[in-house]
N, C-alpha and C positions, 0 to 999 in steps of 0.2 A: 040167300047167302049175302052176308055183309061185304060190301066192297072195301078192300083195304089196299093201301099203297104198299107194294112189296118190292124190295130190291134184293137181288141175289148177290151176296158177298162171299166170294170163294165157295160157291155152291150152297151157302147157308141162306135161307129165306129170312129177311129182316124187315119188319114192319116200319115204315117211315111215319113217325109221329111228331112232326114239327121240328125235326132236326134241321139246323141251319146250313149244314154242309155235309158232304159225303164222309168227311173224317169222323164226324159224330156217329154216323150210321155204321161205319166200319168198327169203331170202338164198341158200339152196342153189340156187335157180333163177337166181342171178346178178342179182337185183334188190335194190338197196340202198334200202329205205324209210327216210325220215328219222325219227330218234328224238332226243328230248332226255332222257327219263327212264329209258331202258333201258340197263342194264349187266348182262352175263351173270352177273357175280359178286355182284350185289345182288338183293334181293327185287324182285318185280314190283310196280310202282307204278301204271302205267297212267294217269298224270295228264296227259301232254302231248297225247295223241290225234293225234299226227302220223303214227303208223304204222297208221292205220285202213285197213281193206279191206272190200270188199263180197263177201258170199257168194252162193251160187246163188239164194237167195230175196230178194236185194236188201237184206239186213240189213247194217248197218255195225257193225264191232267193232274193238277194238284188237288188232293182231296180236301184241303182246308178251304179252298175257294170255289170248288165245284158244288153246284146245287143238286141235292138229291131229287130223283124223279122216279115215278112208278115204273116198274118193269126194267129198270137198268140192271146191267150185269157189271159187277165190280170184281176185278182180279187184283190182288195186292202182292202176290208173291211169285210172279213169273220170272223166267230167266232174264228177260229184258229189264225188268224192274230191279232185280238184284244187281245186275251189271251197272245200271245207272246210279243206283244208290252208292255202290262201292266207288264208282268214279267220282261222284260228288264228294265223298268222304276223303278220297285221296287228294283231291284238289284243295279242300279245306285244310287238311293237315299240312300240305305243302306250303300254304300261306300262313301257318300258325307256328309261333315260337314254342318249340316242344321241350319245355323244362318240366314235364308233368310231375315228376317225383318231388319237385321243390315248389310247385305251384300252390298258392293259397287255396285253390279250388280242387286240389287233388282229392279224388274219391267222391266229388260232388259235381262232376263235370259231364255234361251230355256228350261233348265231343269225345272225351275219353271213353265213356260208356259205349257209344255207337262204334267207335274204332275197335273195341273189344268184341262187340256183338257180331260185327261183320268181318272180323279177322283181317283187318287192314294192315298191309305192309306197304307204305307209300313207295311208289316207283320213282318219284320225282324228288329232286333235291329241295330242301327247305329254302324258301326265299326270305323269311324272317328269322334271322339267326341271332338277333340281339333284342332285349326288351326295350320297349318305348314307354317309359313309366312317368306318370304324373302322380306323385305322392304328396301333393301340397295340401290336400284336405285332411282334417283329422278324422273324417267319417268314412270315406271310401278311397280306394286306390284304383287307378286306371292304367292298363297296359295295352296300348294299341296293337302290339305285336301278336296279341292273342284274340283279337276281334275277328269274327267271321261275318260281320256286316249283316246279321240277321235283322237288325233294327228293333229288337225287343226293347232295349233301353230307351231309344228315341221315342217310341210310341208310349211307353209307360210315363216318361217324363213330360211329354206333351199332352197326351190324351187323358190319362188318368190323374196325374198330379198337376197338370197345368202350370208347370214351372218353366219348361222350355230352356233348360240349361244346356242341353246337347242336341245336336242334329247331324244329318249327313253333310259332309263337306267334300268338295272336289268331284271329279267324275272318273268313270272307267276304273283302271287299275290303281289310280291314285285316291280313290274314294276312302274316306275315313269317317269315324264318329268324332265330333269335335265340339268344344265350346265355341262361343262367338269369338272370332279372331284368334282362335286357338290359345286363348289365355288359360292359365292354370285353373283347375277346378275351384280352388279356394278363392280366386278372384272373380269367379263367375257368379251368376245368380242361383247356383246350387244351394239348396237348403239342408242338405245332408240327410234327407229321409232314407236314402239307400234303396228305394224301391227299384231303381235301375239294376242294382246288384242282385235283387231277388229274381228278376226275370232273365238275367244274363246266363246263357247256357254254358259259357266257358269261364276262364279266369280273367276276362278282359276288364270287368268291373267287380271288385270284391270289397267287403267291409274291411276296414283297417284292423290290423292285428296287434294287440298290445300285451300278449301273453308273456313274452320274454321279460318285459319290464316288471310284470306282476310276480313272476317267478323269482326275479332278483330281489324284489321287496320282501317276499316271503322268506327268502333265504338269509336275510340280514338280521342278526340277533339284536341289533339296536332299534329295530322297528317293532311297533305294535300294529299289525295289519287288521283293520276292522272292515268287515264286508257287510253290505246291505244287498238284499235281493228283491227285485221288483215283482209285483204280483203275477204278471203274465208268464214269467220264466218257468214257474213251477208246473205249468200244464203243457209245456212244449219240449223241455229238455229230455224227457224220458223217451221220446219217439226215436231218438238216435242211440239210446243206451239200453235197449232191451225191454222197454215198458210200453204199455198201450197208449194210443193217442188220447190226449186229454187227461191222463192220469196225474194226480197231484204228487209231485216228486220233491216237495219242499223239504221234508225231513231227510231224505237221502242226500239232497244237495248240502244241507247243513253238515251232515256226517262226513261227506266227501271233503268239504272245505276245511273242516277241522283236521282231517288227516293230512291235508296239504299245507297246514301251518297257520291258518287264520286264527287270530287271538279271540276275536268276537265276531258273531254273525247275527245280523238283525234283519227284520222283515220291513221292507219299504212301505208295506201296508200301514205300519204305525204312523208314518209321516203322511200317508194318504188320509188317515183319520184326521190329522191336523189340518190338512188341506180342506177337507169337508167342512170343518168348523169355521175356518177362516173365510173360505169362499162363499159359504152359505150366508154368513153374516155380512159379507161384502155385498151380496145380492140384496139382502134385506135393506141395507143402508141405501143402495142405489134406487131400489124400487120406491122407498119412502121419499127420497129426495127428488127422484125423477131425473137425475143427472147421469150422463154417460151410460145410457142404456142403448143396446143390450150389453150386459156383462158377458164377456167372452172368456172362456177358460184359458189358462196359461200353462197347463201341465206339459204340453208337447212343444219341445224346442224347435222342431222343424216348422210347425205352424207359426210360432212366434217370429222366426226369421222370415218366413213367407210374408207375414203381415208387415214386418219392418220394411221389407224390400218392395212390396207391392201396394200396401194400404197403410202408409204411415199415419194418415189422418184417422185411422181406426184404433191407434195404439191407446188412446185414453179409455177405450172400451175394454181393453184386455185387462184381465184381473191382475192385481199387483202381487198375488200369491206366488211364491216360489214354487217350483215343481216339487212333488214329494221327494225326489232324489235330493234336491238341494235343502229342503227342510230337514230331512233326515241327517244330512251332512252337518248342518248347523247345530242340531241337537247333540250329535255325537261329539263334535268339537268342544261344545260347552261341557259335556259330561267328562271329557278326558283332558280338560284344561291343565290339570296338575300332574299329568302323566310324566314320568321320568324318561320314557321312551319316545322316539319319534313316531307320531301318529300318521299312519298311511291309510287313507280311506279308498276302498275299492267298491265300485257299484256294479252289480250284475244286472244288465238291462236288456230288454228285447229290441233295443233301438240303437241305430248308428248315430243319430243326431245327438244323443246324450253325450257322445264323445266331444262334440262341438260345444254343447252347453257347459260342460265341465271346464272349458277353457275361457269362457266369457269373463270379462273383467269384474263384473258385479258379483261373481261367485268365487272371488279370490279374497284371501286375507293376507295382507302384507305381500301381495304379489304371488302367493302360492294358492293353487286351486284347493277349495275345500274338499272336493272329490279328486283325488290324485289320479286315479285310473278308472276308466269305464270299460268293462268287458261285456261283450254280447253273449247271448246264450250259446251260440256256436263256439265262441272262444272258451267258455267254461267247459263245454263238451270236449274240446281239444285237450284242455289241461287235465281233465279227469282221465282221459285215455292215456295221456303221457305219464300220469302218476301210476298207471297200472291198476286203477280201481275198477273192480267189477261192479258197476253201479247198481244193477238190478239185484245184487245180492247184499248190498250194504244195508245195515240195520239203521232205521231212521233215528235222527236225533232232533232235539228241540233247539230253537233259537235261544239266545242268551236271555236270562231271566229279567235283566234290567228293563227290557222292552218286550217282555214275553207275551203280553196280551194284545191281540189285534181284534178288530171287528170285521165282520163280513163286508161292511161298507167299504173298507179300504181295499179288500181283496178284489172286488169287482171293478176297480179302476182299470184293470187290464183289458176290458172289452168295451167296445163302443157303446155309449149309453150308460156306462158304469158310474162315471163321475156325476152325471145328472141324477141317477137313481139314488146314489149315496147322499147327495145334497138334499133330495126330497125327503129321505128318511129323517134327516135332521130338522127340516123345515115344517113338515106336516105335524100338527099337534097330536094327532091320534097315534099312539105308540104301540098299538096292539099288533098281534101277528096277522090279523086280517088286513090291517093297514099296509103291512109289508107286501102282502099279496096283491092288493089293489094298486100300489105304486108300481109293482112289476108289470102290471097289466095296462099301464098308461101309454103304451106304444113306444117306449124308449128302449126296449130290448129287441134283439134281432140284429143281423149283420148287414142290413140295408145301408146304403151310403148316406141317405137323408131320411130323418124321422122327425116328425113334429107332434107336439101335444100341447094341451092347455090345461092348467090346474088352477085351483083356487087356493090362495094363501090369505086366510081370513075372508075379507070381502073383495079382495083384489084378484082379478084374473091375470095369470102369468102365462105368457106364451113362450114356449121352449122349442128349440131346434137342436138336433144332434146330428153332426155330420162327421164322416170319416172319408179320407181321401182329399187331397188339396184341391183337386178339380171341383169337387162338390163344395168345398169351402169357398172357393172363388165365386161360384154361382150364387151361394147364399149371401155373401158379403155384397155382391152386386145388387141383390134384391133389397138388402138393408139400405144401401145408398140410394136406391130408387124410391124409398119411402116405406117399405114393408116393416112392420113393427114386431120386434121380438124383445123379450126381457132377458133371456138367458140362452147362450149358444155354447154348446160343447163341441170342440174341434179336436180331432185326432188326424194327423197327417197320413198315417198308413191306412189303407182300405181295411175295414173291419176292426181297426184299433190296434192296440199293442200286441194282441195275440198274433197279429200278422206283421209285426215289426221286422225291419230288414235284418235285425240281429238274431232272429229266431231261425230254427231249421225251416227250410223252404216249405211252405204249406201248398202242396201241389193241387189240393182239391178243396172244394167247399165243405166236404165231409170233415176234413182235418180241422178246418177253422171252426166248424160247429162243435167238434169234440173238445177243442180247447176252450171255447166259450162256455160250454156246459160244464167243463171241469172247474172253471172259476165259480160258476153259480153253485155247483155242488160244494166247493170249498166254503163259499158264503153260508150255505145252509148248515154246514157242519160247525160253524163258529158258535161259541157260547153266547156271544153278543153280536148283534146285527147292526147297531148304530154307533157311529163314531163317538158321540158324546158320552156313551155308557162305558167307555174303556177307562179302567183305572190308570193305565199308562198315560193316556191323554191328560187326565187330571194331574198326574205326577209331573209331567213335562211342563204344563202351564203353572202349576203351583210351586214348583221347585227349580227345575233346570233353567227355564227361560223367563221366569217371573220378572215382569217389568221391561223386558226386552223383546216382547212378542213381535212387534212390527219390524224391528231391526233385523231379527233373525229369520222371520218367516215370510217377509215381503221384499219386493224389489221395485224398481221403476223401469218403464219402457220408454226409451228416448228415440228409437229409430236409427241410432248411430250404428255403424258397422263395428263389429268386435273381432279382435284377433283370436 
């Protein structure tokens, strides 16, 4: 008989197969213990005590921090445990500003969910009866009165993102989550990536909401509202609107936005195609000259700010290309230069940092942002629901014909490694279908935080790194500073890239992220053209709309200065 490690979980025998903690074993048994402070990618904190269990001796321990062992008996639903969990919930709600029906996180809040599950009616008066708000950042908002001190945001900011903008401050009942010296978030070293909001289980940290401003713009007959939609949005929005995970909802989004009053709707993938051409040629130029290598991508505004704040000496290595959002905005502005109406540009993005990027001085014309408003995927979901649109039943529509042709290369920008793969499709001389498959097999696909590969461009060996998550970016830049040689580095601030941006519906599982990733690759395969330079729209933009002004409209400079 084969010896196996078995634990009894609520009288169910469960084999232990390398699980790191008892919580994973319990979930393997099909039991979902409540947790506030546990995230598999973060360090174990063990603070909330919601996941407690009883062992065979009657001892109570936190399942997230207890190590599984053969022969152990785990009870998850005893009278004692239910009493403890309800008491914990009562105490948390007592110290929580309870404006649930008005909260930005209403309907997406673990505290709210668990209070319902456990039928909690707090016996104690609320101690936090007024909001304590920091709304200085264009990317995220913070309300200390809703914080339950789970520490998820602190560990995300410090361990995964390596930004260190927030931490625990003070002790005992006066403990809070704070920036250094309690300065406003906008004055701290926050880069706006919003990953703290992704892991926050309450409404203590949320993405900023600009839907009211956009509704007002849509309702003004003097405006011509032009919308662009980023690649990653199409494979995430449907999750909250009755569609399968990873399903391409681009056509339905276009139809919904037209119903809501948008005059024109474009795909940011068009500008991603422009980015491919510009950035690939920039790489060729630098490889030829040997100057300012490695070339580092500039698509991600959180990464750019992180570099400005932490590695200003590396700014000459950052690509001068504007992000696809800003390239698209420049092209739209040029195309509508003679419009009699006021042009209002709205960008639907998977990212909170794009709200900050839109306000940067270098992306303004006569003091007015080229992109007037940035909405996250979650904000668009809210607007669709407000409009009463049954999204799953909407008949798909096409983007506007003026920029109606996109390539698969632009679409895959939304997943980590996508920028690199799109650039290689442009750079590799062999344009066959077999070549596409070989490029995809170069080790740049997958959701790992760090990927490296080497390719041949002519007789020149080119070393490439792809990183997602700012903690990984910091480690790689430190390697570069210590002498490690790379030619091209793709950086996305959010782990797994834009599919897991802070503006997307929260991706609770690796399966969700993989579904979104595969959704983008499927959209790529479905495109009639797979390379940026083959797009007739790209040729039209270069030959007509921006002719002679390519560098002015598609590039910028990085100075390392702070921007309002």
